[in-house]
Structures are given as structure tokens and as C-alpha cells.
C-alpha positions as CSV (number, residue, x, y, z in Angstrom):
1,M,-22.0,89.2,154.4
2,K,-22.7,88.9,150.7
3,V,-22.0,90.6,147.8
4,N,-25.5,91.0,145.5
5,E,-24.9,93.8,142.6
6,E,-28.2,92.5,140.6
7,D,-31.5,92.1,142.3
8,F,-31.7,95.8,143.6
9,P,-30.1,99.0,142.4
10,I,-28.1,101.1,145.1
11,S,-29.5,104.3,145.7
12,R,-26.5,106.4,147.2
13,L,-23.8,105.7,149.1
14,P,-23.5,105.8,153.1
15,V,-24.0,109.0,154.4
16,F,-20.5,108.7,156.5
17,L,-18.7,107.5,154.1
18,K,-15.8,109.5,154.9
19,K,-15.8,108.2,158.4
20,S,-15.8,104.6,157.0
21,E,-12.5,105.9,155.0
22,E,-11.0,106.6,158.2
23,L,-11.8,103.1,159.3
24,L,-10.4,101.2,156.4
25,S,-7.1,103.2,156.7
26,F,-6.7,102.2,160.1
27,L,-7.6,98.5,160.0
28,K,-5.2,98.7,156.7
29,K,-2.4,99.7,159.1
30,K,-2.7,96.6,161.2
31,N,-1.2,93.4,161.1
32,L,-2.8,89.9,160.9
33,R,-2.5,89.3,164.7
34,Q,-3.8,92.7,165.8
35,L,-6.8,92.4,163.4
36,K,-7.4,88.8,164.7
37,D,-7.5,90.7,167.9
38,I,-10.1,93.3,166.8
39,W,-12.2,91.0,164.8
40,K,-12.1,88.3,167.7
41,C,-12.5,85.4,164.9
42,S,-10.8,82.5,163.8
43,D,-7.6,82.5,162.0
44,K,-9.0,81.3,158.6
45,I,-11.6,84.0,159.2
46,A,-9.0,86.9,160.0
47,F,-6.6,85.8,156.9
48,M,-9.6,85.7,154.5
49,S,-10.8,89.4,155.5
50,H,-7.2,90.7,155.8
51,E,-6.6,89.7,152.3
52,N,-9.9,91.7,151.5
53,L,-8.8,94.8,153.3
54,K,-5.7,95.0,150.6
55,T,-8.1,95.5,147.6
56,V,-11.2,96.8,148.9
57,S,-12.8,99.9,147.3
58,L,-15.9,101.8,149.0
59,T,-17.0,102.9,146.0
60,E,-16.7,99.8,143.8
61,H,-18.7,96.1,143.5
62,L,-21.6,97.9,146.0
63,T,-24.6,95.8,147.5
64,P,-27.4,97.5,148.5
65,A,-27.3,97.2,152.4
66,I,-30.4,95.1,152.9
67,L,-29.2,92.2,150.7
68,A,-25.6,92.4,152.1
69,Y,-26.4,91.0,155.7
70,T,-27.0,87.4,156.0
71,G,-28.1,86.9,159.8
72,L,-30.9,85.4,161.1
73,Q,-33.2,88.8,161.3
74,Y,-32.4,89.4,157.8
75,T,-33.0,85.9,156.4
76,T,-36.3,86.0,158.0
77,M,-36.9,89.5,156.8
78,A,-36.7,88.2,153.3
79,P,-36.4,91.8,151.8
80,H,-35.8,90.2,148.2
81,V,-39.3,89.1,148.0
82,F,-41.0,92.7,149.4
83,S,-43.2,94.7,147.2
84,K,-42.3,97.9,145.6
85,D,-44.9,99.3,148.1
86,A,-42.6,97.6,151.2
87,L,-39.1,98.4,149.8
88,D,-40.1,102.1,150.0
89,Y,-41.5,101.9,153.5
90,I,-38.3,100.1,154.6
91,Q,-36.2,102.8,152.7
92,K,-37.9,105.7,154.5
93,H,-38.3,104.1,157.7
94,L,-35.3,101.3,158.4
95,R,-32.0,102.6,159.3
96,I,-29.1,99.6,160.1
97,I,-26.5,100.7,162.5
98,S,-23.3,99.7,161.8
99,G,-19.9,99.4,163.4
100,F,-17.7,100.6,160.0
101,Y,-20.8,102.6,158.4
102,G,-22.6,104.3,161.2
103,T,-25.9,104.1,160.0
104,L,-27.4,102.9,156.7
105,A,-30.7,103.0,154.9
106,P,-31.5,99.8,152.8
107,F,-30.5,100.8,149.5
108,D,-27.1,102.7,150.6
109,G,-24.2,100.8,148.4
110,I,-21.6,98.5,151.0
111,V,-19.2,96.3,150.4
112,P,-18.2,93.4,152.6
113,Y,-16.6,94.1,156.3
114,R,-15.9,92.8,159.3
115,L,-16.2,95.2,162.5
116,E,-18.6,94.9,165.6
117,M,-19.4,97.7,167.2
118,K,-17.8,96.4,170.5
119,A,-14.6,95.9,169.1
120,A,-11.9,97.6,171.1
121,L,-9.8,99.6,169.2
122,D,-8.2,103.1,169.6
123,I,-8.6,105.2,166.3
124,N,-7.7,109.0,166.5
125,E,-7.5,109.6,170.4
126,N,-11.0,107.1,170.4
127,N,-10.8,104.5,172.8
128,S,-14.0,102.9,171.2
129,L,-15.9,102.6,168.1
130,Y,-18.8,104.3,170.5
131,D,-16.2,107.2,171.3
132,F,-15.2,107.2,167.3
133,W,-19.3,107.6,166.0
134,G,-20.1,110.1,169.2
135,K,-23.6,111.4,168.7
136,M,-23.5,111.3,164.8
137,I,-25.4,108.4,164.5
138,Y,-28.6,109.5,166.5
139,D,-28.4,112.8,164.7
140,E,-28.7,111.3,161.6
141,I,-31.6,108.8,162.8
142,I,-33.8,111.1,164.9
143,E,-36.7,112.4,162.8
144,D,-39.3,115.5,163.8
145,D,-41.5,112.8,165.5
146,H,-38.7,112.1,168.0
147,L,-39.6,108.3,168.0
148,I,-37.8,105.4,167.1
149,I,-39.1,101.8,167.5
150,N,-35.8,99.6,168.4
151,L,-35.0,96.2,167.0
152,A,-31.1,96.5,167.7
153,S,-29.3,94.6,170.3
154,K,-28.0,96.3,173.4
155,E,-24.6,96.5,171.8
156,Y,-26.0,98.8,169.1
157,A,-28.6,100.5,170.7
158,Q,-26.1,101.9,172.9
159,T,-24.9,104.4,170.2
160,I,-28.4,106.0,170.7
161,T,-29.5,105.6,174.5
162,P,-27.0,108.4,175.5
163,Y,-28.3,110.9,173.4
164,L,-31.9,110.5,173.9
165,H,-33.5,114.3,174.7
166,D,-36.7,114.3,176.9
167,E,-39.1,114.6,173.7
168,D,-37.7,111.8,172.3
169,Q,-39.3,108.1,172.8
170,M,-37.5,105.2,172.0
171,I,-39.8,101.9,172.4
172,T,-37.4,98.5,172.6
173,L,-39.3,95.5,171.0
174,I,-38.7,92.7,173.4
175,F,-39.8,88.9,171.9
176,G,-39.2,86.6,174.9
177,E,-41.1,83.6,176.7
178,E,-42.3,83.7,180.2
179,I,-40.4,81.5,182.5
180,D,-40.8,81.6,186.1
181,G,-42.4,84.4,186.1
182,K,-39.5,86.5,183.9
183,I,-39.4,87.5,180.4
184,K,-36.4,85.3,179.0
185,Q,-35.2,86.3,175.1
186,K,-33.9,83.4,172.9
187,G,-31.3,84.5,170.6
188,T,-32.5,82.6,167.8
189,F,-35.9,83.6,168.3
190,A,-35.8,86.8,169.0
191,K,-33.6,87.5,165.9
192,M,-36.4,85.6,163.6
193,A,-38.8,87.8,165.2
194,R,-37.0,90.9,164.6
195,G,-36.9,90.1,160.7
196,E,-40.5,89.3,161.1
197,M,-41.6,92.3,162.8
198,V,-39.8,94.7,159.7
199,R,-41.6,92.4,157.2
200,Y,-45.0,92.9,159.3
201,L,-44.4,96.7,159.6
202,A,-43.3,97.3,155.8
203,E,-46.0,95.0,154.5
204,N,-48.9,96.9,156.6
205,N,-47.4,100.5,156.3
206,I,-47.6,100.7,159.6
207,Q,-47.2,104.5,160.3
208,N,-49.0,104.7,164.5
209,K,-46.7,102.9,167.2
210,E,-50.1,101.5,168.3
211,D,-50.4,99.4,165.6
212,I,-47.3,97.9,166.1
213,K,-49.0,95.7,168.9
214,A,-51.0,93.6,166.6
215,F,-47.8,91.8,165.4
216,N,-48.6,88.2,165.8
217,E,-46.0,86.3,163.9
218,L,-44.1,83.1,165.4
219,E,-46.5,82.7,168.0
220,Y,-45.6,85.9,169.7
221,R,-48.6,88.3,171.0
222,Y,-48.5,91.8,172.6
223,S,-48.3,91.4,175.9
224,E,-50.0,94.4,178.0
225,E,-49.0,93.7,181.1
226,H,-45.7,93.4,180.5
227,S,-45.1,96.3,178.7
228,N,-44.7,100.0,178.9
229,D,-43.9,103.7,177.1
230,H,-40.3,102.0,176.4
231,Q,-40.6,99.0,175.8
232,Y,-43.6,96.8,173.8
233,V,-43.0,93.1,175.0
234,F,-44.3,90.1,173.0
235,I,-44.8,86.4,174.3
236,K,-45.0,82.9,172.9
């Protein structure tokens, strides 16, 4: 993650900031060895992250969430070159699921953190972050149309799927290649395609789920044969 306080202003603080403060307090009480077990990282990264915990404030030196993440999906998305209309679109429609913050709108102000959703921890009688967040993330994300377009990994989508109701429709977008009759997703290309998909949705102001099927970036094309009401499959 990175700090960028200059390119775009933040619009608000995260909606679950009090829960994030609970997590921060929990992590600050752990020693370096315990944190390394939680973070599953190298000694060097654990030391740097531990030092950061000592001074971090969740309300100062904030970066818009959409600029803070440095994964392939975010660098491919390249939000720093979006038009104003595209930025308005993602602020309204895009939500980022986070182990530390729960859910974030693109221009929520955040600080760098290290905490995967699958991290093994026992906090406030919860055995995992899935228990800690419960259905709060689902309740915050679901809207009146009951439609979720899922670009998250299984690890993060799992914060939503147990709470779906019959009237909800979650469509998972899959980017893969057909090999020996099966669809195989390759991590690097799938992550890049997720970023390109967000860009496509934003730049084209997509409002209808059927229009998602016209996506054709990175040589991916929609496959009617492999798709259904719950997953749209794009093959290259």
C-alpha cells in the first residue's frame, strides 16, 4: 500500500471506523512474533509494519482507498487518469472489501495496513475476521436492486455469500482460458482483467448487467456457453 495525499481529496472516513479502531487496538497489544504469525510475512516486513502500528492514526495522513492499494487490479485500473464522470461512477458503484476496514468507497480516507481477511486471529470472542465482520459488510453493500457484480477473490466474496437472500443476485465475473475442456484462471491475467473491467464499467457508465457482456479487453470475450445467472465467464 502507499500514501497519496495529493492527487484526489478524500470524501469521508470509512463507515466502520470504530470497528477498525477495535482491530488496531487488538494488533497493538501483540508482540512482533505474534504479529508475524497473523500477517504471514517476512521478518523485515513484520518489523516495519510493527513499527508503523506504534504511531499510526486512523484519522490523519489519509489516502483515498482507490489510490492506496498497489495490487495488479488497481494499477491496471489506473484510476488516476479517470475522467470526472468515471470517478463519480466508481464512487457510487464500487466497493472495496477489506479485512481491516470492512468495506470502503473509493474516496474513503485510509492509512496503510496489513491484515488479510483470512488472517487467523481471535478477537472479542470472534474466531476469525469473518466472524468479526459478520453480515455488516453485506448489509452495507446490498442496495435496492439486490444486484452485486462480484470482482473479489473467493477469500473476500465469502464475507457476502453466506448472507445472500433469495431476492439477491450476485454475479461473479470469471476471466480464464479453456484448457482441456475446463476454465482455468491465471492469477496475473485475472487480476489485470478485474482492473480493466472496473475501467470499462466506469468509462462506459454501465447501468445494465447485460452490457457487462460487451467487455473485450486483454483479448477476453464473453462466453455464453460457460456463463449462467450467477457467473459471467470471459475467455481468451
